[in-house]
C-alpha positions, 0 to 999 in steps of 0.5 A, a space after each residue: 633196833 634202829 633209833 628213831 630220830 627225834 625232833 625239837 618241836 618249838 612251841 608257840 611257833 605261830 602263836 598270835 600270828 607271830 614266829 617265836 625264835 628258836 630255842 637256843 640249844 643251850 637250853 635243852 635239858 637233856 635230863 629231862 629229855 631222858 626221862 621223858 622217853 622213859 627208857 625209850 632208845 634216844 638219839 645220841 646228843 650229836 644227832 640231837 644238835 644236828 637235827 636241831 641245827 638243821 631245823 634252825 637253819 630252815 628257819 632262818 632261811 623262811 625268815 630271809 625269804 619272808 623279809 625279801 617278800 615284805 621289803 615292799 610292803 610296810 605292815 601296820 599293827 593297828 591295821 592302817 595299811 589302806 591309809 598308807 597306800 593312799 598317802 603317796 597318791 595325795 602327795 603326788 596329786 598335790 605335786 601335779 597340781 602345784 606344777 600345773 599351777 606354775 606353768 599356767 602363771 609362767 605362760 600368762 606371764 609370757 604372753 602379757 610380755 610379748 604384747 608389742 609395745 613399740 614399732 619403729 619405722 626408718 627410712 621414710 622421708 616423704 611419708 610419715 611414721 602414721 602413714 607407714 603403719 597405716 599401710 602395714 596395718 600393724 598396731 601397738 597392743 597386739 601380741 608379737 607372735 600373732 602380728 601379721 608380719 609377711 602380710 604388713 611387708 606384702 602391704 608395703 611393696 604393694 604401695 607405689 611410694 615404696 620400693 623396699 620393705 622389711 618387717 621383722 620382730 624384736 623381742 620381747 615387745 618391739 616391731 621393726 619396719 624399715 622401708 626404701 621410699 621410690 625417688 620420683 624421677 620424671 612427669 609424663 605430660 600428656 593431655 592434662 594428666 601427669 603421671 609421675 614415675 621414678 628412674 626404673 619407670 614405675 608410676 608413683 601417682 597420677 596427678 593433674 599438675 607437674 610437681 615442682 622441680 620435677 623434669 617433664 616429659 613430652 611425647 610419651 602418652 600417659 593415658 591408661 596409666 595406674 599408680 603402681 604400674 610399671 612403664 617397661 611393661 607398656 607397649 609403648 616403643 619409646 618408654 625402654 629409650 626414656 627409661 635408659 635416659 632416666 637411668 643414664 642421668 641419674 647415674 651421672 648425676 645430671 638429673 637435677 639440671 634437666 628441664 624437660 625431655 622431648 621424645 615427640 620424634 623418636 629419631 630426634 630425641 631433645 632435652 633442654 637444661 635448667 641453664 638454657 643450654 639445649 641438648 640434642 641427643 639424636 636417635 635412641 640407639 647408644 643414648 647411655 653412651 652419648 649422655 656420658 659425655 654431657 656432663 664434661 661438655 656442659 662443665 666446659 661451656 659453664 667455665 667459658 662463660 657461655 649461657 645457652 646454646 646447643 649441645 649436639 650429642 647425635 654423633 656418638 663420641 663427638 659431642 659439639 657445642 654451638 653458642 647462641 650467636 652461632 645459632 641466630 646471627 651467623 654474619 653479624 656475630 663477632 668472629 674471634 680466632 680462638 676462645 678466650 676465657 676472659 670471664 666476659 659473658 656473650 649476650 643471648 640473642 636468640 628468641 626467649 624460651 622460658 616456659 617448657 614446650 607443650 610439643 616437641 620443637 620441630 627439627 628444622 627450627 634448629 640448626 644443628 651445628 657441624 664441626 669444623 676442622 681443627 675442633 672448632 666451629 665457625 661461630 664460637 663453638 667447639 667440638 669434642 
């Protein structure tokens, strides 16, 4: 008769919802087991131990799987699993609220930190700081990010008194404005109206009087001009010639010694200096080259002690100077063999010319000196 395998069943394995640990082999009473079966065929001890070991191993494996499955859930013997799951959510909510409040506080502090406290203005001479700020439209108290920097620059450049402008933010609370003002070069006088322009021909202002120490220009109509308009865009044929004269006089640093410019006769452009020396430029062609010799000629005339007279630049590369005596009394003036720099100042014998002309003098009223052989004129003059 085949032997039946007997399995030892653990008591109260799942009693009370808890697993009871397997009985150790050392606690098995073999005599009781044999008495219990009373003559029935019993398995050998080795078989009993094998069966128990197999069952014990199966139990341990089951427990291992259970521990793995329950590793992410912590059981509470008091039945408070729901409260335990809600606690992390509350902590996360508190943490998010704290971070949100911190972020709002930081943004509020940054906002007030960037309020414009100072506006710096540089490069202004004729314009006051308040005038520059009014033109730019910027004021302290604005937020640095919201300040209209681009619009401020556009408004500054639109003003006829301002040539260049730079507007930029300086963190955390400053705006910098740097401008380059236009410099008045001449005043076009025509029909009781005065148009003040710079060397580039931009009309800076329209007024009824010529500003003090300003070069007056005659022979160019100022009617229809408006502040901010550019002369180079005008249809006047002699506007380009005037701009070339002003540019040359500025570059040669002699604009300040010019009293007036007469452009009423395009073929005979004339100027007068504050020293009373008349300058005949001639035609508009090659004006810049002609005027390049003017500083040296004036310097030579002044070093020789002369006042007044005429400098003729009509012939390019051949400037000629004629003293006042040569212009008015060629028959009675003294005829020295050569000019000596003795420091004696010849007296002016020509008619007084203290006021600026309201119209260009006629060409026939002033004789243009002709260079004599050997580089000297017949009357105390010299040729370049």
